[in-house]
Residue, then its C-alpha position, 0 to 999 in steps of 0.5 A: m202395235t198393241n201388246l196382248p196379255y199372255l195366258s198359259a193354257s193351264q191358266y186360261n183353262q182355270s179362268t174359264a172353268l171358274r167363270n163358267e162353273r155354275s152354269f156347268q153345274a146347272a146343266a149337269a144337274e138338269l141332265t142327271s135329274g132327267g131334264i134337257a139342258d139347252g145348248y149342251s152339245e156334248v150329249k149326242n142324243v138328249q132324248q135317248f139319254v133321258g130315256q136310258e136314265l129313266m130306265l136306269n132309275f126304274v131298274e134301280s128301284y126294282k133292285g132295291s125292292a127285290v133285296l128287301n122282298k127276298e129278305r122278307m120271304g126268307f124271314v117267313s121261310t124260316q118261320v115256317a121251318t120252325m112250325r114244321d119242327i114243332a109239328v114233328e116234335l108234337q107227333r113225337q111227344v104224343s107218341q111218347l105219351r101213348s106208349s110210355p107209362l112214365a110219360k105224363p099228360e101234364e108235361l105234354s099240356t105245359w109243352c103244348n101251352d109253351k108251343l102256342d106262345q111260341l106260334t103267337s110270336i111267330l105269326n105276329g113276328r115283324f119284318d121291316g116294321k110289318y106283319p108278313m103273316s097277315g097277308d096284305a093286311s101287314n099293318v095288323p098282327s096276324t093272330k090273337d094270343l093263342r094260349s088265351l083261346p077257349n078249350m078245344g072240344l074233341t070234335d071241334p072243327v079246324d077254323s082259322n077264324l078263331y084266332y086269325l086277324g089278318s087278310t085272306a089275300n097274299i102279299k103281292f109285289r111287282a119284281d119287274d115290269n113283267t113279273i108279279v111275286e107273291t108271299n103265299v104264307r099267311g097265319d090262316n094257312l091250313g097247315v098253320a091251323e091244323l098245328i094250332f088246333a093239334l096243340r090245343l087238343c093236348i092242353t086238356l086230356p080228360a081220361a075219357e077222351k085222352d086216346d081220342r084226342l091224342k089220336r086226332a092231335n097226331d093226325l093233325a100234326l102230320q097233316a100240318h107237317e105235310d101242308l107246311v112242306v107244300v107251302n114252304g116249297q111254293l115260297d122257295t119257288n117264289i124266292k128262286t123266281l126272284d133270284g132270276v129276276q134280280d140276275s136279269l135286273l143286274q144285266l139290264e143295269q149294266k147294259l143301261t149304264e154302258n148306253i148312258k156312258e156312250i150318249g151322255y154323262r151321269t155326274q157333274s164332275e164328269v160334265l164339268n170336266d169334258y165340257v171345260q176341255s172342249k170349250t177351252q180348246v174352242e176358245l183358245t183357238r178363237y183367242v189365237t185367231t183374234s190375236l193374229l188378226n189384231s197384229l196383222k191389222d196393226l202391221i198394215q196400219q204401220m205400213p206406208a201409204 
């Protein structure tokens, strides 16, 4: 009788795993990259598995973009809030100069120049290396140096073309398959232009025009504040829309992940572990069966004719 070598279950499993590790990893890599692994029986429905994987990749991409876009809109919202504060303070400064004999025009002029510098910095502020106040031309600055603009006449119209360098189209992005969100704040928005021109009116205050300039500057600052409130409200609405989309994407991601777990595997270690367990059970059965057949064959050969 032939003496067959004996392997314990753990030794046999280890041997099988080492022998087939490369093929298992190749199959796993093919599955998790969206390919089809021929002969890999543990995936219940390869087509469905690949489809769910692709959908999950799209969802994860949307989620990543949503985080960045929400941060960008939050950045812009903060900038708009700062401009609103400047508009309110300008009204206070103008009111003080008009009502107090102790207030000096030179002080208001200096303050307005400082605020024009601040607005230049705000409008040309960068987020993620881009200029979000430039519309969809986010690779270029939004404005010229506002302080370097020529002196403003009393009756000069409010015209953003004097300083604006960006695009007149809003930044738009796809939040999911069905939702497009846009950032509706640009450097040429009416409220922004009104604030800039209100400040410019107060840079020079000749005696003959002082009262008229202050009155128009106050009116423009008031209108700028109102228009910026409207713009910021629209921006907040878009942020809330994006919040809702993010919640939906999270729910869809969880559902897809559950589906994938039911029909396949996502990591090489999971594939290797389950594949080894299933295959070793089959091969051990074959080993035992073959051993028994060989033993019976030897026994029959030893029986007398």
